[in-house]
C-alpha positions in Angstrom: -0.1 0.0 0.1 1.4 3.5 -0.8 2.1 5.6 2.1 0.5 8.5 0.0 -2.7 6.2 -1.2 -5.0 9.3 0.4 -3.5 11.7 -2.5 -4.7 9.2 -5.4 -8.4 9.2 -3.8 -9.9 12.0 -6.1 -8.3 10.3 -8.9 -9.9 6.4 -8.2 -12.8 7.2 -6.2 -15.8 10.0 -7.3 -18.9 10.1 -5.2 -22.4 11.1 -5.9 -21.4 14.3 -4.5 -18.9 15.1 -7.2 -21.4 14.4 -10.2 -24.2 16.6 -8.2 -22.0 19.7 -7.8 -20.5 19.2 -11.4 -23.9 19.0 -13.0 -25.0 22.1 -11.4 -21.8 24.0 -12.4 -22.4 22.4 -16.0 -25.7 24.1 -15.7 -24.7 27.6 -14.8 -22.1 27.2 -17.5 -24.5 26.4 -20.2 -26.7 29.4 -19.3 -23.8 31.9 -19.4 -23.0 30.7 -22.8 -26.7 30.8 -24.2 -26.8 34.4 -22.4 -23.0 35.3 -24.5 -24.5 33.6 -27.6 -27.5 36.0 -27.2 -25.0 38.8 -26.8 -23.1 37.9 -29.9 -26.6 38.1 -31.6 -28.0 41.0 -30.9 -25.2 43.0 -29.9 -23.9 44.5 -26.3 -27.1 46.4 -25.8 -28.6 44.2 -23.2 -25.7 44.9 -20.9 -25.7 47.4 -18.7 -22.8 49.1 -20.6 -23.4 52.8 -22.1 -22.2 56.0 -22.6 -20.1 56.9 -20.8 -19.3 53.9 -18.8 -18.2 51.7 -21.6 -16.3 49.2 -19.4 -18.3 47.3 -17.0 -18.2 43.8 -15.4 -15.9 42.0 -18.2 -13.2 44.5 -17.6 -13.2 44.1 -13.9 -13.4 40.5 -13.8 -10.9 40.4 -16.4 -8.4 42.3 -14.2 -9.7 40.4 -11.1 -8.8 36.7 -12.4 -5.6 37.8 -14.0 -4.8 39.2 -10.4 -5.7 35.8 -8.9 -3.2 34.0 -11.2 -0.4 35.4 -9.4 -1.4 33.0 -6.7 0.4 30.3 -8.4 3.4 30.7 -10.5 4.6 33.7 -8.8 4.3 32.4 -5.2 5.2 29.2 -6.0 8.2 30.1 -7.6 9.1 32.5 -5.0 8.9 29.7 -2.7 10.9 27.3 -4.5 13.7 29.8 -5.0 13.9 30.8 -1.2 13.9 27.0 -0.5 10.9 27.2 1.8 10.3 23.4 2.7 6.8 24.0 3.9 5.9 24.8 0.2 5.8 21.4 -0.9 1.8 20.6 -0.3 0.7 23.6 -1.7 2.7 24.6 -4.9 0.7 22.4 -7.3 -2.2 24.1 -6.1 -1.2 27.5 -6.6 0.1 26.2 -9.9 -3.5 25.0 -11.2 -4.9 28.4 -9.8 -2.7 30.0 -12.8 -3.4 27.9 -15.4 -7.5 27.9 -15.0 -8.0 31.8 -13.7 -5.6 32.9 -17.1 -8.2 30.9 -19.5 -11.1 32.8 -17.7 -9.2 35.9 -17.3 -8.3 36.3 -21.0 -11.3 35.5 -22.4 -13.3 38.6 -20.8 -11.8 41.2 -23.1 -13.1 39.0 -26.0 -16.7 39.1 -24.4 -16.6 43.1 -24.2 -15.8 43.4 -28.0 -19.4 42.2 -28.3 -18.2 40.8 -31.9 -15.4 38.2 -31.0 -14.0 38.5 -34.6 -12.9 41.8 -34.2 -9.9 40.3 -32.1 -8.4 39.4 -35.5 -7.9 43.1 -35.8 -5.4 43.2 -33.1 -3.5 40.7 -34.3 -3.4 42.0 -38.0 -3.8 45.8 -37.0 -2.0 46.2 -33.7 0.2 48.8 -32.9 3.5 48.3 -31.0 2.5 51.5 -29.0 -0.6 50.3 -27.7 -1.0 48.7 -24.5 -3.2 46.5 -25.5 -0.9 44.7 -27.8 1.8 44.2 -25.1 -1.2 42.8 -23.0 -2.1 40.1 -25.3 2.0 39.1 -25.7 2.3 39.3 -21.8 -0.7 36.9 -21.2 0.2 34.8 -24.0 3.6 34.6 -22.5 2.4 34.0 -19.2 -0.1 31.5 -19.8 2.7 29.3 -21.9 5.4 29.5 -19.2 3.0 28.9 -16.5 1.3 26.0 -18.2 4.8 24.3 -18.7 5.9 25.3 -15.2 2.5 23.2 -14.3 3.4 20.2 -16.2 7.0 19.7 -15.6 6.6 19.0 -12.0 3.8 16.5 -12.6 5.6 14.2 -14.6 6.9 11.5 -11.8 3.5 11.8 -10.4 1.7 11.0 -13.8 4.3 8.3 -14.4 3.2 6.9 -10.9 -0.5 6.6 -12.3 0.8 5.2 -15.2 2.2 2.3 -13.7 -1.3 1.8 -11.4 -2.7 0.6 -14.8 -6.1 1.5 -15.4 -8.5 2.7 -18.6 -6.3 5.6 -19.4 -2.8 4.3 -19.1 -2.1 5.3 -22.6 -2.9 8.6 -21.9 -0.5 8.7 -18.6 2.1 6.7 -20.4 2.1 9.6 -23.5 2.2 12.3 -20.7 4.7 10.8 -18.4 7.3 11.1 -21.5 9.1 7.8 -20.4 9.8 8.7 -17.1 11.5 6.1 -15.0 12.6 8.2 -12.0 16.5 7.7 -12.9 19.1 10.0 -11.1 19.5 11.5 -14.9 16.1 12.2 -15.1 15.5 13.7 -12.1 18.8 15.9 -12.3 17.5 17.3 -15.9 13.7 17.7 -14.5 15.3 19.5 -11.4 17.5 22.1 -13.9 14.2 22.6 -16.0 11.9 23.6 -13.1 14.9 25.8 -12.0 15.0 27.9 -15.2 11.2 28.0 -15.3 11.2 29.0 -11.6 13.6 32.1 -12.6 11.7 32.9 -16.0 8.3 33.2 -14.5 8.8 36.0 -11.9 9.6 38.5 -14.2 6.7 37.5 -16.6 4.4 37.3 -13.7 5.1 40.9 -12.5 4.9 42.1 -16.1 1.6 40.6 -16.7 -0.3 43.0 -14.3 2.3 46.0 -14.7 1.2 45.7 -18.2 -2.5 45.7 -17.6 -2.1 48.8 -15.6 -0.5 50.6 -18.5 -4.1 50.2 -20.2 -5.3 52.5 -17.5 -2.4 54.8 -16.5 -1.4 55.7 -19.7 -4.7 57.7 -20.2 -5.1 61.0 -19.4 -8.6 59.9 -17.5 -9.1 61.0 -13.9 -8.4 58.6 -11.4 -6.3 56.3 -13.9 -3.4 58.3 -14.9 -0.9 57.8 -12.0 2.8 56.4 -11.8 2.1 54.2 -8.8 -0.6 52.0 -10.6 2.1 49.4 -12.1 3.6 48.4 -8.5 -0.1 48.9 -7.0 -1.8 46.6 -9.5 1.0 43.5 -8.9 0.6 43.9 -4.9 -3.1 43.6 -5.3 -2.8 40.5 -7.4 -0.4 39.0 -5.2 -2.8 39.7 -2.2 -5.8 38.3 -4.1 -3.9 35.3 -5.2 -2.8 34.3 -1.5 -6.4 34.6 -0.4 -7.6 32.6 -3.3 -5.4 29.9 -2.7 -6.0 29.4 0.9 -9.7 29.0 0.1 -8.8 26.5 -2.4 -6.7 24.6 0.1 -9.1 24.8 3.0 -11.8 23.1 0.6 -9.9 20.4 -0.6 -8.6 19.7 2.8 -12.2 19.5 4.1 -13.5 17.7 1.0 -10.9 15.2 0.9 -9.5 14.8 4.4 -6.1 16.0 3.7 -5.3 17.1 7.2 -2.3 15.3 7.1 -0.7 17.3 4.3 -2.3 20.5 4.2 -1.6 21.6 8.3 -2.4 24.6 10.1 1.3 25.9 10.2 0.8 26.0 6.1 -1.8 28.5 6.7 -0.4 30.0 9.5 2.7 31.0 7.3 0.4 32.2 4.5 -1.9 34.1 6.7 1.0 35.8 7.7 1.7 36.6 4.0 -1.6 37.6 3.7 -1.2 40.4 7.0 1.8 41.6 5.2 -0.2 42.1 1.6 -2.7 43.9 3.3 -0.5 46.1 5.1 1.1 46.9 1.9 -1.8 47.1 -0.1 -3.2 49.7 2.4 0.1 51.8 2.0 -0.4 52.1 -1.6 -4.1 53.0 -1.8 -3.2 55.6 1.1 -0.7 56.8 -1.1 -2.8 57.0 -4.2 -5.6 58.9 -2.5 -3.6 61.3 -0.5 -1.5 62.6 -3.5 -4.8 63.2 -5.4 -6.6 64.7 -2.4 -3.4 67.2 -1.8 -3.3 68.2 -5.2 -7.1 68.9 -5.5 -7.5 69.2 -9.4 -10.9 69.4 -10.3 -11.7 66.4 -12.4 -9.7 64.1 -10.2 -11.8 65.3 -7.0 -14.9 65.0 -8.9 -14.0 61.0 -9.2 -12.6 60.9 -5.4 -15.8 62.4 -4.4 -17.7 59.8 -6.4 -15.8 57.1 -4.5 -15.7 58.3 -1.0 -19.3 60.0 -0.7 -21.4 59.5 -4.1 -23.2 56.2 -5.4 -20.1 53.9 -5.6 -19.1 55.0 -1.5 -20.8 51.7 -0.5 -18.1 49.4 -2.7 -15.3 52.0 -1.9 -15.6 51.4 2.0 -17.0 48.0 1.7 -13.5 47.4 0.0 -11.7 49.2 2.8 -13.4 46.9 5.2 -12.6 43.6 3.1 -9.1 44.6 2.4 -7.9 46.3 5.4 -10.1 46.3 8.5 -11.2 42.6 8.7 -8.0 40.8 7.7 -5.5 43.0 9.9 -8.0 42.6 12.9 -8.5 39.0 12.5 -4.9 38.4 11.4 -2.9 40.2 14.1 -4.4 38.9 17.0 -3.8 34.9 18.0 -7.5 34.3 19.5 -9.0 35.4 16.0 -6.2 33.9 14.2 -8.1 30.3 14.0 -8.7 28.1 10.7 -12.3 29.7 10.4 -10.7 33.2 11.0 -8.2 32.9 8.4 -11.2 31.4 5.6 -12.9 34.4 6.7 -10.2 36.8 6.2 -9.6 35.3 3.0 -13.0 35.2 1.6 -13.1 38.7 2.6 -9.9 39.8 0.8 -11.1 38.1 -2.7 -14.4 39.9 -2.1 -12.6 43.3 -1.2 -10.1 43.0 -4.3 -13.1 42.3 -6.8 -14.6 45.5 -5.5 -11.5 47.0 -5.8 -11.1 46.3 -9.6 -14.8 47.6 -9.6 -13.8 50.8 -8.1 -11.0 51.5 -10.1 -12.9 51.0 -13.3 -16.1 52.0 -13.1 -16.2 55.8 -11.3 -13.5 57.1 -13.6 -15.5 56.4 -16.9 -18.6 57.8 -15.0 -17.1 60.8 -14.4 -16.4 62.1 -17.8 -14.4 65.7 -18.3 -17.2 67.2 -20.1 -20.1 69.1 -19.2 -22.6 66.0 -19.2 -24.4 64.5 -16.2 -22.6 61.8 -14.2 -23.0 58.2 -15.7 -24.1 55.1 -13.7 -23.4 51.8 -14.3 -26.0 48.8 -13.4 -24.8 45.4 -14.6 -27.8 43.3 -16.1 -28.6 39.7 -15.7 -26.5 39.0 -18.9 -23.2 40.5 -17.3 -24.2 38.6 -14.1 -24.4 35.2 -15.8 -21.3 35.4 -17.4 -19.4 36.3 -14.1 -21.3 33.4 -12.6 -20.1 31.2 -15.6 -16.5 32.0 -14.9 -16.8 31.2 -11.5 -18.0 28.0 -12.7 -15.6 27.2 -15.2 -13.1 27.8 -12.4 -14.5 25.4 -9.7 -15.0 22.7 -12.6 -11.7 23.1 -13.4 -10.3 22.5 -10.2 -12.9 19.6 -10.0 -11.6 18.0 -13.2 -7.8 18.3 -12.4 -8.1 16.5 -9.1 -10.1 14.0 -11.0 -7.2 13.0 -13.1 -3.9 14.4 -11.1 -3.0 14.5 -7.7 -3.7 17.7 -6.3 -0.6 17.5 -3.9 3.2 16.9 -5.8 3.6 13.4 -4.1 7.1 13.2 -5.2 7.9 16.1 -3.8 6.5 15.2 -0.6 8.4 12.1 -0.6 11.7 14.2 -1.4 11.3 16.7 1.5 11.0 13.7 3.8 14.3 12.5 2.5 15.6 15.7 2.6 14.6 16.3 6.3 16.1 13.4 7.7 19.2 14.0 5.6 19.4 17.4 7.4 18.9 16.1 10.9 21.4 13.5 10.3 24.0 16.2 9.1 23.2 18.5 11.8 23.8 15.8 14.7 26.8 15.0 13.0 28.2 18.4 13.2 28.3 18.3 16.5 29.1 15.0 17.4 32.5 13.4 18.1 33.4 10.7 15.4 34.0 7.2 16.4 
């Protein structure tokens, strides 16, 4: 019996709850597809977008999902690079998040086009001066690198599934690339992982920086800011850590992985979440302080629209979810329980979505012309496509766990051998020789 047999349980044992949940999500996805087909046929009229608010849920969700993708490759790469041994049970979940949400987020600008065929205009007539072209290039590079970075560490575990046999042995045989676990193969694999690990960090940072350029390189009040690049990157890592902990807690509960996903992992990640919350508040405070201190007329109009106008509940809800709740919960040991960490993580995910909404809509709703302030109210169409994106995210994780171990088995075993060797070397360093 394999010592880590429980990690194969999702692959070979799928209960009734799996199919019921998957069926409900499939219905949501089909409804979203039907609504999108209707949008393609009749145009963007059924959405809540109009003049002057021409960007709504689609761009908000685009920035939100791409931001969550930083949970995976970036966090995983940094933890690998720093040789943090506690990373081993969580790296694969983080990398799967990246692959799934990049697909979801990358499709949202196409939803926003109304006519998907217009995407070809960017490929055929794209201008190098346009941040939109940079955005497509950086996301494509990020998706390619992160997918390879997810796949390579899976090869030893795929080979183990292949050796267990089954109906899909032919598929696992193909994906294992002849892996036999030799010393040479392990050396090549580790070298490839190390190379990708270094590559994906600047690529991941560039992605959300380029996304921020779409906003900051305009002269629109509330967007034209030099701080937007690092501000977006910080927000992406912030929301990514929170999303990762929600996924970890869910799989820990459903598949009884308490032995692998221990409380210490959540304590370490919650410390990172607390630090990112403080950094996020610093950037947010700096962003609005400079705007208020400058008191430029159009800039102040946007700020007042957020602070005390129609979007005030969303703005102060963002501050509550991204700063007040996580700092309060994670700063005190009595609140820093598994339940408290889960509440803080959910609050951050909600708060970061509100932040994207606060960035995108109010600036568009305050045109620099003598016209009334605009208002944006999303319709059932936009809510349906948002729900479809969430459904795809959950379904992607369910399908992945159905066919592959959600925790890297070979890395766990490698960590155990390293731990034993480290203890032996440490004792030998101060014990006298024979």
